[in-house]
N, C-alpha and C positions, 0 to 999 in steps of 0.2 A: 041848439045846433053847436054852439060853442062847447057845451058840456059833452056832447057826443064826440066832438073832436078831441077833447081832453081824454075822454074815456078810451077813444080809439088809439090815441097816442100812448096812453098808459098801457093799453093792451099790447100795442106794438113793442113798447119797451119791455114789457114783461115777456112777450114772446121772444124778443131778442135775447133777453137775459136767459130765458129757458134754453134757447138754441145755443147761446154761448156756453151755458153751463153743461149742456149735453155734449157740445163739441169739446169742451175742456175735459169732460170725463172720458170721452173717447180718446182725446189726445193723451190724457194721463195714462189710460190703459195701453195706448200705443207706445208711449215713452217707457212705461214699465216693461212692456214686452221687448222693446228694443234694448233696454238696459239688461233685461234678463238674458237676451240673446248675446249681447256684448259680454256680459259676465261669463256666460257659458263658453263663448269663443275664447275669451281671455283665459278661462280655466283650462280649456283644451290646449290653447297655445302654451300656457305655462307648463301644463302636463307634458306636452310634446318637448318643450325646451328642457324641462327637468329630465325627461327620458333621454333626450339627446346628450345632455351634460353627463348624466349617469353613464350612458353608453360610451361617451368619449373618455370619461374617467376609467371606465372598465377596460377600454382598449388600451389607454395609456398605462393602466396598472398591469395589463397582460404584457405589453411591450417591455415595461420596466422589469417585470418578472422574468421575461425571456432573456433580457440583457443580463440581469443579475444571475440567472441560471447559467448562461453562457460564460460569464466572468468567473462564476464559482467552478464551473467545469474546467475552465482553463487553469484556475488556481489549483484545483485538485490534480489536474494532469501534470502541472509543474511540480507539485509536491510529490506526486507519484514518481516522476522522473528523478527528482532529487533523492527520494527514498531508494529508488533502484540503483542510482549511482553510489549512494552511501552503502547500500548492501553489497555492491560490487567491490567497493574499497574495503569494506569490512572482510569480505571473503578473501580478497587478495592479501590483506594484512594477516588474516587468520592463516592463510596458506604459508605466508612468509614466516610467521611465528611457528607454525608446525614444522616447517623445514629447519628453522633454527633449533627448535626443540629436538628434532631428529638428529641434527648435526651434533648438538650438545650431548644427546644420549649416546650417539656413536662414540664421541670423544670420551665421554665418561666411561663407556664400556672398554675402550682401548686403554684408558688410564687405569681402570680397575684390573684389566688383564695384565697390564705392565706391572702394576703394583704386586699382583699375585706372582708374576714371574720373578720380580725382584725379591719378594719374600721367599719364594722357593730357592732362588739363588743364594739368599742370605742363610736360609736353613742349610743348604748344601755346604756353604762356606763354613758355617759353624760346625757341621759334622766333620768337615775336613780339618778344621782347626783342632777339634777334639782328637781326631785320629792322629793329627800331627803331634799333639802333646804326648799322646801315648807312645807314638813312635820315637819321639824325642827322649822320653824316659827310657825306652828300651835301648836306643842307640847310646845314650849316656852310660847306662849300666854296662853295655857291651864294651864301649870304649874304655871305661875304667877297669873292666875285668880283663880285656885282651891287651890293651896297650899300656895298662897301668899308668895312665895319665893322671895328673892332678886335676882337681875340679876346675881350675881357671882355664887350663889348656883345653880340656874337654868342652867347657862352655864356649870358648872362642871358636873352636872347630864346628861345634854344633850350631852356633849362631850363624856362621857363614853358610852352612848347608841350609839352615832354615831360611836365610835371606834369599838364597838362590831359588829355593822351592816357592817361597811366597811371591817373589817377583814373577816367576813363571806362572803361578796360579792367578795372580792379579792381572798379568798381561792377557792370559786366556779369557778371564772373565770380562775384562774391559773390552777386548776385541769382540767377544760375543755380543755384549750389550751395544757397543757402537755399531757393529755391523747390522744388528737387528734394527736399531733406530735409523741408521742410514738408509736401509732398504725401505722402511716405511716412509721416511721423509722424501727419498728420491722418487718413490712411486707417486706420491701426492704431487711433488714438484713437477715431475715429468708430465703428469696429467694436466696440470694447470698451464705449463709452458706450451705443451702441444696444442691445447685448446686455443691459447692466445695466438700462437703462430699460424694455426690453420685459419682462424677468423680474420687475421690481418694479412692482406696481400699488398706488400709494398713493392714498388718498382726498383730494379737494380740501378745503382748509381755509378756512372763512370765519368762524370763531368769533372774537369779540372780548370782552375783559373789560368788565364793566359795573359801575358803582358806584351804580346807581339802585335804590332799594328802594320797592316799591309799598305804598301805605297803603290801609286800608279806608275811610277818611274823613278830612276835613280836621281833625276834632277830635283825631285821633291826633297831629298835629303839636304841639299844645299839650302833650300828655302826654310827648312826646319831649323837648321843651324843658324842661319842669318849672318848678317855682316859681323865679322869678328866674334861670332858665337852669341850675339845678344839675344836672339830668339830662344835658343835652347836654355840660356841662363834664366831668362824671364819665365819660361815654362817650368823649369825645375823649382824656381823660387815660388811660383804660384801654386804648384801641385805638391811639392815636397817629395817627388820621386826623381830618380836618376834616368836620364834619357841616354841610351846607348846606341850610337850610330856606328855600326861596325861594317864588316864586309858582307854581311848577309844581304843577298840581293832583294831589292824591293821590300824592305822591312826595317823597322826600328823596334828596339826592345825597351820596355819601361820596367825599371827595377825599383821596388820599394817594399818595406816590411809590412806596411798597413794595406790590407786588401781593399779597403774602401777608397783610400787615396789613390791606389793603383787603378781602380776602376774609373774614378773620376778623371785621372790622367788619360786613360785609354779613350774614354768617350770624348774628352776635350780634343785630343789629338785627331781622332777621326773627323770631328766636326771642322777643325781647322783645315784639314786636308781637303774635305769636300768644299769648304768655303773658298779656299785659295788665298784668302787674306791672312798672312801670318806675320804679325809684328807684335811687339810687347803689349801695346794697348789692347789689341784684339784678343791676344792670348789671355789677358786678365779678365776681359769681359766674358769670354767663352768659359773659362774655368769657374768664374763666379756663378754663371747661369747653370752649369752642370752640377756645381756643388749644391745649389738650392734644390735642383731636381733630385739629386741623390739623397739629400736629407729626407725629402718627402717620400722617396721610394723606400728608404730604409724603414721609416716609421710605418708606411703602409704594409710592408712585408711583415713586420712584427704583428700588426693588428690582424692581418689576414691569417697568420699562423695561429693566433688565439681563436679566431673564428673557425678555422678548419678543425681545430681540436674540439671545439664546442664547450669552451670554458668562459667564465666572465672576463671582461676586459682587464688588462693589467695597467699599471701606471704608464703614462706616455714615455717617460724616460726608460722604463723597463722594455717597452715595446720597441723603442729605437735601438736599444742595445741588442734585443733579440733579433731585429731585422738585420743587424750587422753580421750575424752568423751566416746570412745568405752568401757572403763573400769569403767565408772561411771553409777550409777543407782539411780533413784528417785522413791520411792514407787514401786520398782522392775521393773520399766520401764527403758530400756537402753536409756541413754541420747542422744547418737549419732543417734540411730534410731528415737527417738523423734524429734531431730533437722531436720532430713530428712523429716519426716512427716510434720512438721511445714513449711518447705521450700516449699514442694509441695502444701500444702493448701494455703499458701500465694500467690503462683503463680496463682493458680486457681481463688482465690478471686480478685486478681489484674486484671486478664483478664476480669472478669465480670464487674469490675468497670472502665476498660479502663486505668488502671495505668501501670507503668513500671514493667513488669513481672520479668525481670532479677534482678532489685533492690529489689523487694519483696522477691524473692527466696534467695537472698544473705543475707538479713536481717534475714529471718527465719532460715537459716542454722547457722548463727553465733549468734543467740540470747542467747543461753545458754553456750557460750564458757567460760564465767566467772566461771562456775561450775568446770572447770578443774584446777582452780588456787585459789579457795576460801580458801583452807587450807593454802595457802602461803601469800595471801594478804587479809587484812581485808576489809569488806564492802559488800554490796549487790552484788550478782553475775551479775546483769544487769549492774550496774555502773562499776564494775571491768572489765567485758568483753568489754564494750564500750571503756574504757580507753585503754585497750590492743590493740584492732583493730585500734584505732585512731593512735597509735604510728607507725603502719605499713601502713599508707596511705589510709585507707578506707575512702570513701566519707562521708561528714557530715550527709547526710540523712540516710545512713546506720548506722552510729554511734548513731544518735538519735533514730532510730528505735529499736536498741538493748537496749539502755539505758532506753527508755520510755515504754517498753512492760509490765512492772509491775507498771507503772504510778509513778515511783519514781522521774522522771523528767518530765517536760511538753512535750507534743507532739508538734513537729515542722512540722510534715508532716503526711501523712496517713500511713506510714510504721509501726510505733509503734502500731497503732490501729489494722492493719492487723495481725501483729505478735502476739498481745495479743489475738485476736480472734482465730487464728490458734493454739496458745499454749493451750487455753482452750479446743478446740475441740479435740486435740490430747491427752490431759490429761484426758478428761472426757468420751471418747468413751468406750464402754464395753470392758473389758479385757486388757486395756492399763496399768492400775495401780492397785495396791493393797496396803492396809495399815492394820496394826494390828487391831484386834477387840477392844483392849483397847483404842487405839488412836481414832478409829471411834466412840466409845461410848462417850468418853470424848468430842469430837467435837460436837456431837449431844446434850449432856447435857449442854455444854456451850452455844450453840445456843439458846436453850429454856430458859436458865437462863438470857441471855441478854434481851430477849423479856419481861420476867416477871419483869425486873427492872423498866419498864416504868409505870407511874401512869395510872390507868384505865384499865390495862390488867387483865383479869380474868383467862385465860388459854392460854398456848402456846404449840404447838406440832410440832416437826420436823418430816416431812414425806418425802417420795420419796428418802430414803437413804441420807437425809440431803440436798436434792436439793430444798426443799420447806419448808417454815416456815408458819404455820397457827396460827394466833393470834386472840383470841376471847376477845373482850372488853366489858365493862359494858355500856349498852346503856344510863343509867342514868347519867354517868359521862362524856361521850364523845359523841359529835354529829357526823354527817357524815363528815363534813369538818375537824374536829379534828382527826377523824380516818384516814383520808387521810394524814394529816400531821404526824401522828404517823408512818405510813408506811415509809414515807421519812426519818424521824429521825432514825428509826430502821435500815433502809438500810445503812445509813451513819455510824452508830455505829458498825454494823457488818463488814463493809469494814475496819474500823479503828482498831478493836480489834481482829478479828478472821482471821485465815489462813485456806483456804479451796480451793479445786480444782473446776474449772468451775465457775458457778454463782448460787445464791440462790434466789428463787422466794419468795417474802413476800406477804402474803395475810392476810389483816386485816378484820375480820368479825364482824359486829355490827348487832345484832338481837334484835328486840323489840317484846316482847310477851305480849299480853293482855289477861288476864284470868278473867273470870267472871262466876258466878254460878247462874243458874236460880232456884229459890226456889218456 
């Protein structure tokens, strides 16, 4: 019984072990299947993740490629634009070079033609000299044969005759050359000046400075004078001008040679009259305030002038002196406005000639700056102004353009000639200047008197408001070549002795009249 129990127990244990083993095998297969499924899922997940990563990398790469392509397109577009601009600049430069080459070719052609003409004239002159030598030999032989003169006397007479003939031939040749050159130069200058004048439209100037201050009543004169004249003395001491209280109704006159001080005095007087408080302390305060404002206005006027012309700024001291021209007038023409006109005209003519436009404008604007200081420094305003701007670092070509525009110093460049031409245009155009009738008549009388001082002049008339001088000569005393020489001498004498705006045309007229009566 006990043995059976043991056997049964052992059988149960063996069955248990068998069941456990079978269950273990089943569990092992399940675990293997689960592991295999997990590995498969993990592989699928890893594959999907790798595909997602690859896709994201691909998308990122495509985005980066798109951005790089857009950036590259933008860079290419900028480069294409720069290349287009560079091609445009090259075409413009090529066009400018072609124009300059054409101009040089034209000038070379003119020079060659001129050289050919001179060579022809030289050949003609040599032929005339050869003919003259032959005629001289013939005349000498005739003189010795007919007059039985000795060799020295014949040589003297012959030399005088040759001298007269040579002088006449030289005068004719020089007149022909000068007239031809003058016609060419005048045609070119007329074209340039006409273009500049047509392109510049300046307003007529009739403004004049005034030193008259209106009063509200006659009692204000007494307040201006003050007790025992202390107010008027304080005003004159503060401003440096003279106050004239005369019989002019409701007005006082301010007199002073400095236009800036005169303007300060005028504004200060007007403010004192409006304020009503007129005593020495108040006068000094008002004059000091107006002086500060005037200094600022003068500097601002000079800076605005350079800005209007379109040139780089000048030195502040030069700008202040330039602004002082606002209060200067010449023949009733405002000098600052005149300087602006000259600057614009210089720029236009420089553009026509292919010169430096900025330098021409700068020289034109500063050409009359010496007029703002001529009462302080002795000398011609052109020289004074040139010395002034030279101290503040202006270039030598600008300094010479200012100094030489009245030909008081030699021209070192084209700027002085341009400034002189523009100065004459601005001063001579209608409405720009005015002068008193007495001065005008005296100038015309002196012009005719200078012409009548030459030998052989019969009559002289100043016409076209003094722009032309017509001189009639006696035909028996002067021949054609001498009349031509008279015109040259007369022009030089007028340039040396007379002062006049613009230029004067001199016309010498020689007329021969033959009168006969049929009986």
